[in-house]
N, CA, C and O atoms as a Tinker XYZ file with bonds, in Angstrom:
   500  protein
     1  N    -37.914000   37.877000  -33.873000    73     2
     2  CA   -36.604000   37.294000  -34.191000    64     1     3
     3  C    -36.689000   36.509000  -35.414000    63     2     4     5
     4  O    -37.669000   35.764000  -35.449000    81     3
     5  N    -35.925000   36.481000  -36.417000    73     3     6
     6  CA   -35.831000   35.464000  -37.524000    64     5     7
     7  C    -35.622000   34.120000  -37.153000    63     6     8     9
     8  O    -35.036000   33.879000  -36.097000    81     7
     9  N    -36.006000   33.253000  -37.850000    73     7    10
    10  CA   -35.784000   31.931000  -37.636000    64     9    11
    11  C    -34.186000   31.544000  -37.495000    63    10    12    13
    12  O    -33.714000   30.818000  -36.620000    81    11
    13  N    -33.485000   32.176000  -38.526000    73    11    14
    14  CA   -31.871000   32.093000  -38.569000    64    13    15
    15  C    -31.523000   32.377000  -37.401000    63    14    16    17
    16  O    -30.989000   31.540000  -36.673000    81    15
    17  N    -31.809000   33.804000  -36.967000    73    15    18
    18  CA   -31.189000   34.221000  -35.729000    64    17    19
    19  C    -31.443000   33.231000  -34.363000    63    18    20    21
    20  O    -30.601000   32.882000  -33.536000    81    19
    21  N    -32.864000   32.905000  -34.411000    73    19    22
    22  CA   -33.290000   31.665000  -33.453000    64    21    23
    23  C    -32.349000   30.509000  -33.533000    63    22    24    25
    24  O    -31.666000   30.224000  -32.550000    81    23
    25  N    -32.283000   29.946000  -34.445000    73    23    26
    26  CA   -31.516000   28.667000  -34.764000    64    25    27
    27  C    -30.050000   28.936000  -34.428000    63    26    28    29
    28  O    -29.430000   27.965000  -33.993000    81    27
    29  N    -29.320000   30.218000  -34.569000    73    27    30
    30  CA   -27.917000   30.276000  -34.315000    64    29    31
    31  C    -27.807000   30.397000  -32.664000    63    30    32    33
    32  O    -26.889000   29.914000  -32.001000    81    31
    33  N    -28.939000   31.145000  -32.137000    73    31    34
    34  CA   -29.035000   31.308000  -30.609000    64    33    35
    35  C    -28.977000   29.798000  -29.978000    63    34    36    37
    36  O    -28.134000   29.410000  -29.170000    81    35
    37  N    -30.003000   29.069000  -30.495000    73    35    38
    38  CA   -30.148000   27.845000  -29.995000    64    37    39
    39  C    -28.950000   26.952000  -30.043000    63    38    40    41
    40  O    -28.663000   26.259000  -29.066000    81    39
    41  N    -28.257000   26.939000  -31.110000    73    39    42
    42  CA   -26.937000   26.392000  -31.401000    64    41    43
    43  C    -26.109000   26.804000  -30.328000    63    42    44    45
    44  O    -25.619000   25.908000  -29.641000    81    43
    45  N    -25.823000   28.147000  -30.010000    73    43    46
    46  CA   -24.886000   28.646000  -29.300000    64    45    47
    47  C    -25.275000   28.273000  -27.768000    63    46    48    49
    48  O    -24.359000   28.037000  -26.980000    81    47
    49  N    -26.532000   28.223000  -27.369000    73    47    50
    50  CA   -26.867000   27.700000  -25.920000    64    49    51
    51  C    -26.689000   26.284000  -25.802000    63    50    52    53
    52  O    -26.290000   25.887000  -24.707000    81    51
    53  N    -26.943000   25.279000  -26.872000    73    51    54
    54  CA   -26.490000   24.106000  -26.742000    64    53    55
    55  C    -24.983000   23.865000  -26.466000    63    54    56    57
    56  O    -24.612000   23.211000  -25.491000    81    55
    57  N    -24.187000   24.382000  -27.301000    73    55    58
    58  CA   -22.888000   24.455000  -27.259000    64    57    59
    59  C    -22.238000   24.800000  -25.660000    63    58    60    61
    60  O    -21.253000   24.323000  -25.095000    81    59
    61  N    -23.127000   25.722000  -25.257000    73    59    62
    62  CA   -22.442000   26.169000  -23.832000    64    61    63
    63  C    -22.964000   24.980000  -22.697000    63    62    64    65
    64  O    -22.383000   24.669000  -21.657000    81    63
    65  N    -24.142000   24.466000  -23.194000    73    63    66
    66  CA   -24.676000   23.430000  -22.226000    64    65    67
    67  C    -23.738000   22.186000  -22.155000    63    66    68    69
    68  O    -23.385000   21.666000  -21.096000    81    67
    69  N    -23.363000   21.755000  -23.438000    73    67    70
    70  CA   -22.567000   20.653000  -23.506000    64    69    71
    71  C    -21.195000   21.012000  -23.001000    63    70    72    73
    72  O    -20.612000   20.195000  -22.288000    81    71
    73  N    -20.653000   22.104000  -23.290000    73    71    74
    74  CA   -19.359000   22.289000  -22.620000    64    73    75
    75  C    -19.402000   22.521000  -20.891000    63    74    76    77
    76  O    -18.568000   22.121000  -20.079000    81    75
    77  N    -20.371000   23.123000  -20.687000    73    75    78
    78  CA   -20.523000   23.216000  -19.306000    64    77    79
    79  C    -20.792000   21.726000  -18.352000    63    78    80    81
    80  O    -20.226000   21.439000  -17.297000    81    79
    81  N    -21.668000   21.040000  -18.976000    73    79    82
    82  CA   -21.860000   19.713000  -18.610000    64    81    83
    83  C    -20.505000   19.066000  -18.391000    63    82    84    85
    84  O    -20.307000   18.664000  -17.245000    81    83
    85  N    -19.639000   18.912000  -19.185000    73    83    86
    86  CA   -18.329000   18.413000  -19.140000    64    85    87
    87  C    -17.162000   19.211000  -18.655000    63    86    88    89
    88  O    -16.080000   18.626000  -18.605000    81    87
    89  N    -17.225000   20.443000  -18.295000    73    87    90
    90  CA   -16.355000   21.373000  -17.770000    64    89    91
    91  C    -15.274000   21.572000  -18.539000    63    90    92    93
    92  O    -14.197000   21.850000  -18.010000    81    91
    93  N    -15.405000   21.456000  -19.908000    73    91    94
    94  CA   -14.315000   21.873000  -20.771000    64    93    95
    95  C    -14.935000   22.538000  -22.298000    63    94    96    97
    96  O    -16.130000   22.477000  -22.587000    81    95
    97  N    -14.090000   23.048000  -23.016000    73    95    98
    98  CA   -14.532000   23.742000  -24.344000    64    97    99
    99  C    -14.118000   22.693000  -25.409000    63    98   100   101
   100  O    -13.265000   22.852000  -26.282000    81    99
   101  N    -14.827000   21.665000  -25.195000    73    99   102
   102  CA   -14.437000   20.764000  -26.517000    64   101   103
   103  C    -15.545000   20.549000  -27.478000    63   102   104   105
   104  O    -15.393000   19.879000  -28.499000    81   103
   105  N    -16.641000   21.110000  -27.153000    73   103   106
   106  CA   -17.893000   20.769000  -28.048000    64   105   107
   107  C    -18.004000   22.074000  -28.969000    63   106   108   109
   108  O    -17.663000   23.159000  -28.496000    81   107
   109  N    -18.425000   21.986000  -30.134000    73   107   110
   110  CA   -18.722000   22.969000  -31.280000    64   109   111
   111  C    -20.097000   22.531000  -31.886000    63   110   112   113
   112  O    -20.234000   21.462000  -32.481000    81   111
   113  N    -21.052000   23.387000  -31.701000    73   111   114
   114  CA   -22.490000   23.351000  -32.252000    64   113   115
   115  C    -22.523000   24.517000  -33.257000    63   114   116   117
   116  O    -22.440000   25.660000  -32.808000    81   115
   117  N    -22.647000   24.304000  -34.669000    73   115   118
   118  CA   -22.788000   25.175000  -35.544000    64   117   119
   119  C    -23.948000   25.067000  -36.546000    63   118   120   121
   120  O    -24.547000   24.001000  -36.686000    81   119
   121  N    -24.285000   26.238000  -37.283000    73   119   122
   122  CA   -25.213000   26.304000  -38.383000    64   121   123
   123  C    -24.392000   26.691000  -39.479000    63   122   124   125
   124  O    -23.709000   27.714000  -39.426000    81   123
   125  N    -24.416000   25.902000  -40.518000    73   123   126
   126  CA   -24.034000   26.135000  -41.827000    64   125   127
   127  C    -24.828000   26.168000  -42.844000    63   126   128   129
   128  O    -25.637000   25.258000  -43.020000    81   127
   129  N    -24.719000   27.369000  -43.802000    73   127   130
   130  CA   -25.652000   27.680000  -44.699000    64   129   131
   131  C    -24.955000   28.255000  -46.029000    63   130   132   133
   132  O    -24.241000   29.256000  -45.971000    81   131
   133  N    -25.190000   27.598000  -47.181000    73   131   134
   134  CA   -24.515000   28.224000  -48.393000    64   133   135
   135  C    -24.616000   27.268000  -49.402000    63   134   136   137
   136  O    -25.168000   26.181000  -49.230000    81   135
   137  N    -24.035000   27.675000  -50.591000    73   135   138
   138  CA   -23.914000   26.906000  -51.692000    64   137   139
   139  C    -22.596000   25.905000  -51.552000    63   138   140   141
   140  O    -21.544000   26.146000  -50.960000    81   139
   141  N    -22.958000   24.770000  -52.240000    73   139   142
   142  CA   -21.912000   23.867000  -52.144000    64   141   143
   143  C    -22.164000   23.011000  -53.442000    63   142   144   145
   144  O    -23.215000   23.269000  -54.028000    81   143
   145  N    -21.347000   22.014000  -53.988000    73   143   146
   146  CA   -21.506000   21.177000  -54.989000    64   145   147
   147  C    -22.576000   20.276000  -54.336000    63   146   148   149
   148  O    -22.494000   19.978000  -53.145000    81   147
   149  N    -23.734000   19.781000  -55.247000    73   147   150
   150  CA   -24.559000   19.027000  -54.869000    64   149   151
   151  C    -24.202000   17.772000  -54.392000    63   150   152   153
   152  O    -24.926000   17.242000  -53.549000    81   151
   153  N    -23.151000   17.183000  -54.813000    73   151   154
   154  CA   -22.616000   15.892000  -54.256000    64   153   155
   155  C    -21.513000   15.962000  -53.403000    63   154   156   157
   156  O    -20.743000   15.001000  -53.388000    81   155
   157  N    -21.258000   17.123000  -52.547000    73   155   158
   158  CA   -20.179000   17.187000  -51.555000    64   157   159
   159  C    -20.085000   16.382000  -50.376000    63   158   160   161
   160  O    -19.057000   16.206000  -49.721000    81   159
   161  N    -21.427000   15.813000  -50.099000    73   159   162
   162  CA   -21.370000   14.746000  -48.887000    64   161   163
   163  C    -21.562000   13.310000  -49.588000    63   162   164   165
   164  O    -21.692000   12.371000  -48.803000    81   163
   165  N    -21.592000   13.054000  -50.788000    73   163   166
   166  CA   -21.970000   11.768000  -51.190000    64   165   167
   167  C    -20.724000   11.267000  -52.133000    63   166   168   169
   168  O    -20.024000   12.114000  -52.686000    81   167
   169  N    -20.520000   10.156000  -52.266000    73   167   170
   170  CA   -19.513000    9.768000  -53.298000    64   169   171
   171  C    -19.957000    9.948000  -54.651000    63   170   172   173
   172  O    -21.122000    9.736000  -54.985000    81   171
   173  N    -18.978000   10.369000  -55.511000    73   171   174
   174  CA   -19.269000   10.665000  -56.858000    64   173   175
   175  C    -19.202000    9.541000  -57.835000    63   174   176   177
   176  O    -18.321000    9.442000  -58.689000    81   175
   177  N    -20.214000    8.672000  -57.658000    73   175   178
   178  CA   -20.255000    7.389000  -58.363000    64   177   179
   179  C    -21.938000    7.352000  -58.773000    63   178   180   181
   180  O    -22.768000    8.155000  -58.345000    81   179
   181  N    -22.187000    6.323000  -59.618000    73   179   182
   182  CA   -23.538000    6.165000  -60.191000    64   181   183
   183  C    -23.486000    4.532000  -59.907000    63   182   184   185
   184  O    -22.911000    3.842000  -60.749000    81   183
   185  N    -23.918000    4.064000  -59.050000    73   183   186
   186  CA   -24.014000    2.703000  -58.512000    64   185   187
   187  C    -24.921000    2.040000  -59.513000    63   186   188   189
   188  O    -25.999000    2.575000  -59.767000    81   187
   189  N    -24.539000    0.820000  -60.151000    73   187   190
   190  CA   -25.583000    0.200000  -61.034000    64   189   191
   191  C    -25.719000    0.635000  -62.364000    63   190   192   193
   192  O    -26.444000    0.047000  -63.166000    81   191
   193  N    -25.140000    1.516000  -62.606000    73   191   194
   194  CA   -25.205000    1.796000  -64.173000    64   193   195
   195  C    -24.008000    1.917000  -65.063000    63   194   196   197
   196  O    -22.875000    1.975000  -64.585000    81   195
   197  N    -24.208000    1.951000  -66.177000    73   195   198
   198  CA   -22.834000    1.924000  -67.168000    64   197   199
   199  C    -22.447000    3.513000  -67.431000    63   198   200   201
   200  O    -21.320000    3.846000  -67.797000    81   199
   201  N    -23.414000    4.355000  -67.220000    73   199   202
   202  CA   -23.272000    5.881000  -67.652000    64   201   203
   203  C    -22.017000    6.401000  -66.774000    63   202   204   205
   204  O    -21.746000    5.978000  -65.651000    81   203
   205  N    -21.270000    7.433000  -67.510000    73   203   206
   206  CA   -20.063000    7.948000  -66.726000    64   205   207
   207  C    -20.921000    9.008000  -65.897000    63   206   208   209
   208  O    -22.118000    9.278000  -65.995000    81   207
   209  N    -19.946000    9.522000  -65.057000    73   207   210
   210  CA   -20.275000   10.544000  -64.022000    64   209   211
   211  C    -20.260000   11.822000  -64.782000    63   210   212   213
   212  O    -19.297000   12.063000  -65.510000    81   211
   213  N    -21.391000   12.782000  -64.657000    73   211   214
   214  CA   -21.553000   13.864000  -65.410000    64   213   215
   215  C    -20.346000   14.893000  -65.219000    63   214   216   217
   216  O    -19.907000   15.151000  -64.098000    81   215
   217  N    -19.863000   15.438000  -66.334000    73   215   218
   218  CA   -18.851000   16.456000  -66.028000    64   217   219
   219  C    -19.173000   17.419000  -65.366000    63   218   220   221
   220  O    -18.270000   17.858000  -64.655000    81   219
   221  N    -20.351000   18.052000  -65.309000    73   219   222
   222  CA   -20.595000   19.418000  -64.717000    64   221   223
   223  C    -21.508000   18.923000  -63.289000    63   222   224   225
   224  O    -22.448000   18.138000  -63.419000    81   223
   225  N    -21.164000   19.405000  -62.108000    73   223   226
   226  CA   -21.926000   19.274000  -61.054000    64   225   227
   227  C    -22.684000   20.409000  -60.583000    63   226   228   229
   228  O    -22.093000   21.428000  -60.225000    81   227
   229  N    -23.976000   20.316000  -60.551000    73   227   230
   230  CA   -24.646000   21.545000  -60.186000    64   229   231
   231  C    -24.565000   21.915000  -58.838000    63   230   232   233
   232  O    -24.230000   21.031000  -58.049000    81   231
   233  N    -24.849000   23.259000  -58.321000    73   231   234
   234  CA   -24.777000   23.588000  -57.142000    64   233   235
   235  C    -26.030000   23.654000  -56.499000    63   234   236   237
   236  O    -27.057000   23.857000  -57.147000    81   235
   237  N    -26.028000   23.464000  -55.008000    73   235   238
   238  CA   -27.117000   23.430000  -54.224000    64   237   239
   239  C    -26.858000   23.961000  -52.869000    63   238   240   241
   240  O    -25.752000   23.923000  -52.331000    81   239
   241  N    -28.189000   24.577000  -52.215000    73   239   242
   242  CA   -27.984000   25.334000  -51.158000    64   241   243
   243  C    -28.088000   24.453000  -50.121000    63   242   244   245
   244  O    -29.053000   23.693000  -50.205000    81   243
   245  N    -27.320000   24.318000  -49.086000    73   243   246
   246  CA   -27.432000   23.414000  -47.937000    64   245   247
   247  C    -27.589000   24.174000  -46.960000    63   246   248   249
   248  O    -27.088000   25.299000  -46.991000    81   247
   249  N    -28.280000   23.762000  -45.925000    73   247   250
   250  CA   -28.455000   24.227000  -44.462000    64   249   251
   251  C    -28.230000   23.049000  -43.568000    63   250   252   253
   252  O    -28.993000   22.085000  -43.639000    81   251
   253  N    -27.140000   23.074000  -42.655000    73   251   254
   254  CA   -26.757000   22.075000  -41.909000    64   253   255
   255  C    -26.613000   22.463000  -40.486000    63   254   256   257
   256  O    -26.063000   23.534000  -40.234000    81   255
   257  N    -27.039000   21.724000  -39.551000    73   255   258
   258  CA   -26.544000   21.670000  -38.217000    64   257   259
   259  C    -25.628000   20.680000  -37.857000    63   258   260   261
   260  O    -25.807000   19.485000  -38.093000    81   259
   261  N    -24.529000   21.202000  -37.223000    73   259   262
   262  CA   -23.430000   20.312000  -36.922000    64   261   263
   263  C    -23.104000   20.212000  -35.551000    63   262   264   265
   264  O    -23.110000   21.241000  -34.875000    81   263
   265  N    -22.804000   19.068000  -35.015000    73   263   266
   266  CA   -22.367000   18.904000  -33.464000    64   265   267
   267  C    -20.979000   18.232000  -33.666000    63   266   268   269
   268  O    -20.838000   17.162000  -34.257000    81   267
   269  N    -20.053000   18.895000  -33.167000    73   267   270
   270  CA   -18.562000   18.446000  -33.261000    64   269   271
   271  C    -18.075000   17.921000  -34.562000    63   270   272   273
   272  O    -17.344000   16.931000  -34.604000    81   271
   273  N    -18.488000   18.601000  -35.697000    73   271   274
   274  CA   -18.285000   18.345000  -36.922000    64   273   275
   275  C    -18.900000   17.437000  -37.698000    63   274   276   277
   276  O    -18.604000   17.263000  -38.880000    81   275
   277  N    -20.006000   16.655000  -36.933000    73   275   278
   278  CA   -20.814000   15.687000  -37.472000    64   277   279
   279  C    -22.173000   16.282000  -37.785000    63   278   280   281
   280  O    -22.750000   16.934000  -36.915000    81   279
   281  N    -22.761000   16.080000  -39.082000    73   279   282
   282  CA   -24.000000   16.726000  -39.533000    64   281   283
   283  C    -25.129000   16.106000  -38.754000    63   282   284   285
   284  O    -25.248000   14.889000  -38.896000    81   283
   285  N    -25.896000   16.658000  -38.035000    73   283   286
   286  CA   -27.092000   16.091000  -37.386000    64   285   287
   287  C    -28.533000   16.360000  -38.176000    63   286   288   289
   288  O    -29.286000   15.393000  -38.290000    81   287
   289  N    -28.821000   17.276000  -38.567000    73   287   290
   290  CA   -29.759000   17.641000  -39.557000    64   289   291
   291  C    -29.200000   18.478000  -40.823000    63   290   292   293
   292  O    -28.355000   19.372000  -40.769000    81   291
   293  N    -29.826000   18.015000  -41.917000    73   291   294
   294  CA   -29.391000   18.856000  -43.141000    64   293   295
   295  C    -30.632000   18.826000  -44.079000    63   294   296   297
   296  O    -31.421000   17.880000  -44.074000    81   295
   297  N    -30.766000   19.966000  -44.921000    73   295   298
   298  CA   -31.791000   20.113000  -45.865000    64   297   299
   299  C    -31.231000   20.720000  -47.026000    63   298   300   301
   300  O    -30.376000   21.594000  -46.879000    81   299
   301  N    -31.572000   20.400000  -48.065000    73   299   302
   302  CA   -30.886000   20.883000  -49.356000    64   301   303
   303  C    -31.901000   21.228000  -50.434000    63   302   304   305
   304  O    -33.030000   20.744000  -50.511000    81   303
   305  N    -31.383000   22.093000  -51.228000    73   303   306
   306  CA   -32.200000   22.514000  -52.497000    64   305   307
   307  C    -31.274000   22.700000  -53.656000    63   306   308   309
   308  O    -30.441000   23.606000  -53.698000    81   307
   309  N    -31.440000   21.870000  -54.530000    73   307   310
   310  CA   -30.477000   21.720000  -55.748000    64   309   311
   311  C    -30.979000   22.562000  -56.664000    63   310   312   313
   312  O    -32.151000   22.358000  -56.979000    81   311
   313  N    -30.360000   23.536000  -57.227000    73   311   314
   314  CA   -30.666000   24.673000  -57.886000    64   313   315
   315  C    -30.809000   24.216000  -59.544000    63   314   316   317
   316  O    -29.971000   23.511000  -60.106000    81   315
   317  N    -31.686000   24.605000  -60.014000    73   315   318
   318  CA   -31.788000   24.332000  -61.314000    64   317   319
   319  C    -30.873000   24.914000  -62.260000    63   318   320   321
   320  O    -30.638000   26.121000  -62.214000    81   319
   321  N    -30.269000   24.065000  -63.222000    73   319   322
   322  CA   -29.102000   24.518000  -63.990000    64   321   323
   323  C    -28.974000   25.999000  -64.316000    63   322   324   325
   324  O    -27.951000   26.635000  -64.064000    81   323
   325  N    -30.146000   26.566000  -64.936000    73   323   326
   326  CA   -30.198000   28.074000  -65.475000    64   325   327
   327  C    -30.294000   28.978000  -64.258000    63   326   328   329
   328  O    -30.211000   30.172000  -64.546000    81   327
   329  N    -30.436000   28.725000  -63.067000    73   327   330
   330  CA   -30.466000   29.660000  -61.963000    64   329   331
   331  C    -29.535000   30.217000  -61.288000    63   330   332   333
   332  O    -29.578000   31.322000  -60.747000    81   331
   333  N    -28.338000   29.172000  -61.314000    73   331   334
   334  CA   -27.315000   29.484000  -60.539000    64   333   335
   335  C    -26.517000   30.831000  -60.931000    63   334   336   337
   336  O    -26.106000   31.536000  -60.009000    81   335
   337  N    -26.280000   31.219000  -62.297000    73   335   338
   338  CA   -25.982000   32.370000  -62.593000    64   337   339
   339  C    -26.670000   33.584000  -62.309000    63   338   340   341
   340  O    -26.073000   34.656000  -62.215000    81   339
   341  N    -28.157000   33.437000  -62.141000    73   339   342
   342  CA   -29.047000   34.631000  -61.883000    64   341   343
   343  C    -29.286000   34.701000  -60.441000    63   342   344   345
   344  O    -30.212000   35.447000  -60.121000    81   343
   345  N    -28.713000   34.143000  -59.563000    73   343   346
   346  CA   -29.035000   34.134000  -58.064000    64   345   347
   347  C    -28.939000   35.615000  -57.777000    63   346   348   349
   348  O    -28.047000   36.349000  -58.204000    81   347
   349  N    -29.925000   35.969000  -57.029000    73   347   350
   350  CA   -29.903000   37.507000  -56.336000    64   349   351
   351  C    -29.894000   37.214000  -54.924000    63   350   352   353
   352  O    -30.124000   36.076000  -54.514000    81   351
   353  N    -29.600000   38.328000  -54.043000    73   351   354
   354  CA   -29.461000   38.168000  -52.671000    64   353   355
   355  C    -31.030000   37.807000  -52.158000    63   354   356   357
   356  O    -31.276000   37.148000  -51.148000    81   355
   357  N    -31.970000   38.344000  -53.013000    73   355   358
   358  CA   -33.282000   38.348000  -52.451000    64   357   359
   359  C    -33.690000   36.638000  -52.692000    63   358   360   361
   360  O    -34.336000   36.050000  -51.824000    81   359
   361  N    -33.320000   36.058000  -53.731000    73   359   362
   362  CA   -33.342000   34.577000  -54.088000    64   361   363
   363  C    -32.701000   33.955000  -53.033000    63   362   364   365
   364  O    -33.356000   33.138000  -52.385000    81   363
   365  N    -31.477000   34.191000  -52.709000    73   363   366
   366  CA   -30.584000   33.317000  -51.780000    64   365   367
   367  C    -31.232000   33.535000  -50.196000    63   366   368   369
   368  O    -31.089000   32.682000  -49.320000    81   367
   369  N    -31.848000   34.618000  -50.022000    73   367   370
   370  CA   -32.726000   34.696000  -48.723000    64   369   371
   371  C    -33.827000   33.710000  -48.529000    63   370   372   373
   372  O    -34.052000   32.974000  -47.568000    81   371
   373  N    -34.607000   33.892000  -49.910000    73   371   374
   374  CA   -35.663000   32.777000  -49.843000    64   373   375
   375  C    -35.340000   31.454000  -49.506000    63   374   376   377
   376  O    -35.737000   30.882000  -48.490000    81   375
   377  N    -34.477000   30.884000  -50.533000    73   375   378
   378  CA   -34.077000   29.694000  -50.423000    64   377   379
   379  C    -33.590000   29.231000  -49.028000    63   378   380   381
   380  O    -34.001000   28.201000  -48.493000    81   379
   381  N    -32.560000   30.185000  -48.408000    73   379   382
   382  CA   -32.214000   30.011000  -47.011000    64   381   383
   383  C    -33.310000   29.848000  -46.113000    63   382   384   385
   384  O    -33.427000   28.839000  -45.417000    81   383
   385  N    -34.142000   30.825000  -46.098000    73   383   386
   386  CA   -35.342000   30.768000  -45.144000    64   385   387
   387  C    -36.164000   29.555000  -45.216000    63   386   388   389
   388  O    -36.557000   28.947000  -44.221000    81   387
   389  N    -36.408000   29.226000  -46.429000    73   387   390
   390  CA   -37.285000   27.696000  -46.616000    64   389   391
   391  C    -36.665000   26.710000  -46.074000    63   390   392   393
   392  O    -37.287000   25.922000  -45.361000    81   391
   393  N    -35.249000   26.559000  -46.323000    73   391   394
   394  CA   -34.522000   25.461000  -45.828000    64   393   395
   395  C    -34.273000   25.518000  -44.203000    63   394   396   397
   396  O    -34.301000   24.468000  -43.560000    81   395
   397  N    -34.057000   26.630000  -43.638000    73   395   398
   398  CA   -34.027000   26.662000  -42.348000    64   397   399
   399  C    -35.422000   26.288000  -41.683000    63   398   400   401
   400  O    -35.537000   25.569000  -40.690000    81   399
   401  N    -36.400000   26.848000  -42.336000    73   399   402
   402  CA   -37.705000   26.447000  -41.728000    64   401   403
   403  C    -37.946000   24.742000  -41.774000    63   402   404   405
   404  O    -38.378000   24.103000  -40.814000    81   403
   405  N    -37.631000   24.248000  -42.883000    73   403   406
   406  CA   -37.641000   22.864000  -42.758000    64   405   407
   407  C    -36.664000   22.084000  -41.837000    63   406   408   409
   408  O    -36.968000   20.995000  -41.350000    81   407
   409  N    -35.360000   22.761000  -41.605000    73   407   410
   410  CA   -34.530000   22.159000  -40.641000    64   409   411
   411  C    -35.297000   22.215000  -38.986000    63   410   412   413
   412  O    -35.361000   21.273000  -38.196000    81   411
   413  N    -35.741000   23.392000  -38.821000    73   411   414
   414  CA   -36.586000   23.637000  -37.407000    64   413   415
   415  C    -37.491000   22.591000  -37.383000    63   414   416   417
   416  O    -37.412000   21.759000  -36.479000    81   415
   417  N    -38.545000   22.488000  -38.450000    73   415   418
   418  CA   -39.531000   21.491000  -38.608000    64   417   419
   419  C    -39.075000   20.110000  -38.020000    63   418   420   421
   420  O    -39.541000   19.538000  -37.034000    81   419
   421  N    -38.012000   19.684000  -38.882000    73   419   422
   422  CA   -37.389000   18.340000  -38.450000    64   421   423
   423  C    -36.887000   18.208000  -37.117000    63   422   424   425
   424  O    -37.027000   17.193000  -36.436000    81   423
   425  N    -36.267000   19.313000  -36.734000    73   423   426
   426  CA   -35.807000   19.259000  -35.099000    64   425   427
   427  C    -36.823000   19.099000  -34.257000    63   426   428   429
   428  O    -36.753000   18.275000  -33.346000    81   427
   429  N    -38.018000   19.952000  -34.477000    73   427   430
   430  CA   -39.292000   19.880000  -33.810000    64   429   431
   431  C    -40.031000   18.577000  -33.693000    63   430   432   433
   432  O    -40.586000   18.112000  -32.698000    81   431
   433  N    -39.923000   18.033000  -35.013000    73   431   434
   434  CA   -40.700000   16.687000  -35.080000    64   433   435
   435  C    -39.987000   15.599000  -34.294000    63   434   436   437
   436  O    -40.535000   14.755000  -33.584000    81   435
   437  N    -38.584000   15.752000  -34.542000    73   435   438
   438  CA   -37.615000   14.663000  -33.956000    64   437   439
   439  C    -37.596000   14.768000  -32.382000    63   438   440   441
   440  O    -37.434000   13.779000  -31.668000    81   439
   441  N    -37.769000   16.007000  -31.915000    73   439   442
   442  CA   -37.858000   15.992000  -30.599000    64   441   443
   443  C    -39.011000   15.608000  -29.798000    63   442   444   445
   444  O    -38.888000   15.152000  -28.662000    81   443
   445  N    -40.266000   15.809000  -30.446000    73   443   446
   446  CA   -41.434000   15.544000  -29.958000    64   445   447
   447  C    -41.777000   14.085000  -30.148000    63   446   448   449
   448  O    -42.605000   13.609000  -29.371000    81   447
   449  N    -41.259000   13.331000  -31.060000    73   447   450
   450  CA   -41.668000   12.050000  -31.429000    64   449   451
   451  C    -40.708000   11.087000  -30.428000    63   450   452   453
   452  O    -40.966000    9.964000  -29.995000    81   451
   453  N    -39.503000   11.926000  -30.211000    73   451   454
   454  CA   -38.370000   11.030000  -29.417000    64   453   455
   455  C    -39.086000   10.925000  -27.939000    63   454   456   457
   456  O    -39.194000    9.921000  -27.235000    81   455
   457  N    -39.515000   12.185000  -27.697000    73   455   458
   458  CA   -40.233000   12.506000  -26.277000    64   457   459
   459  C    -41.412000   11.447000  -26.013000    63   458   460   461
   460  O    -41.434000   10.719000  -25.020000    81   459
   461  N    -42.456000   11.449000  -27.091000    73   459   462
   462  CA   -43.501000   10.664000  -27.071000    64   461   463
   463  C    -42.961000    9.114000  -26.815000    63   462   464   465
   464  O    -43.333000    8.381000  -25.899000    81   463
   465  N    -42.098000    8.831000  -27.735000    73   463   466
   466  CA   -41.668000    7.498000  -27.605000    64   465   467
   467  C    -41.191000    7.196000  -26.262000    63   466   468   469
   468  O    -41.458000    6.123000  -25.721000    81   467
   469  N    -40.495000    8.106000  -25.706000    73   467   470
   470  CA   -39.827000    7.834000  -24.302000    64   469   471
   471  C    -41.124000    7.613000  -23.378000    63   470   472   473
   472  O    -41.203000    6.588000  -22.700000    81   471
   473  N    -42.050000    8.499000  -23.359000    73   471   474
   474  CA   -43.250000    8.476000  -22.512000    64   473   475
   475  C    -43.841000    7.164000  -22.627000    63   474   476   477
   476  O    -44.148000    6.458000  -21.667000    81   475
   477  N    -43.999000    6.846000  -23.936000    73   475   478
   478  CA   -44.912000    5.473000  -24.093000    64   477   479
   479  C    -44.286000    4.272000  -23.559000    63   478   480   481
   480  O    -44.995000    3.358000  -23.138000    81   479
   481  N    -42.846000    4.187000  -23.538000    73   479   482
   482  CA   -42.332000    3.077000  -22.853000    64   481   483
   483  C    -42.349000    3.127000  -21.607000    63   482   484   485
   484  O    -42.371000    2.060000  -20.993000    81   483
   485  N    -42.344000    4.212000  -20.984000    73   483   486
   486  CA   -42.361000    4.518000  -19.416000    64   485   487
   487  C    -43.929000    3.978000  -19.265000    63   486   488   489
   488  O    -44.063000    2.977000  -18.561000    81   487
   489  N    -45.003000    4.490000  -19.801000    73   487   490
   490  CA   -46.244000    4.124000  -19.529000    64   489   491
   491  C    -46.864000    2.847000  -19.994000    63   490   492   493
   492  O    -47.853000    2.443000  -19.382000    81   491
   493  N    -46.456000    2.247000  -20.883000    73   491   494
   494  CA   -46.990000    1.135000  -21.572000    64   493   495
   495  C    -45.892000   -0.035000  -21.365000    63   494   496   497
   496  O    -46.170000   -1.185000  -21.706000    81   495
   497  N    -44.901000    0.219000  -20.915000    73   495   498
   498  CA   -43.731000   -0.788000  -20.931000    64   497   499
   499  C    -43.185000   -1.103000  -21.687000    63   498   500
   500  O    -42.283000   -1.920000  -21.500000    81   499
């Protein structure tokens, strides 16, 4: 099973678990992956500078895990300016696989460190 299919299956399972726990179908867990403007989730401003905002916004590949519309994990790759027009399906797959791998790594690390912290508090007070 590829990492993307695994992550989609994990999202589906979590969504079912959340909805069963509350007895209603109100939760949505989803994986989003694709090209978006590099600044789509940040304000378009340059704090502390006198330079103007660039006219051209570069594209970036985003892989995001959202729960109820809130982004929980996000990894991004900003494409070099000359690459956007030359993207191939193979290049897109390589970028997406790389970012999904990073998201899975962050989820795993977060889960393990959170559990370790919880256990340390129980054991060491």
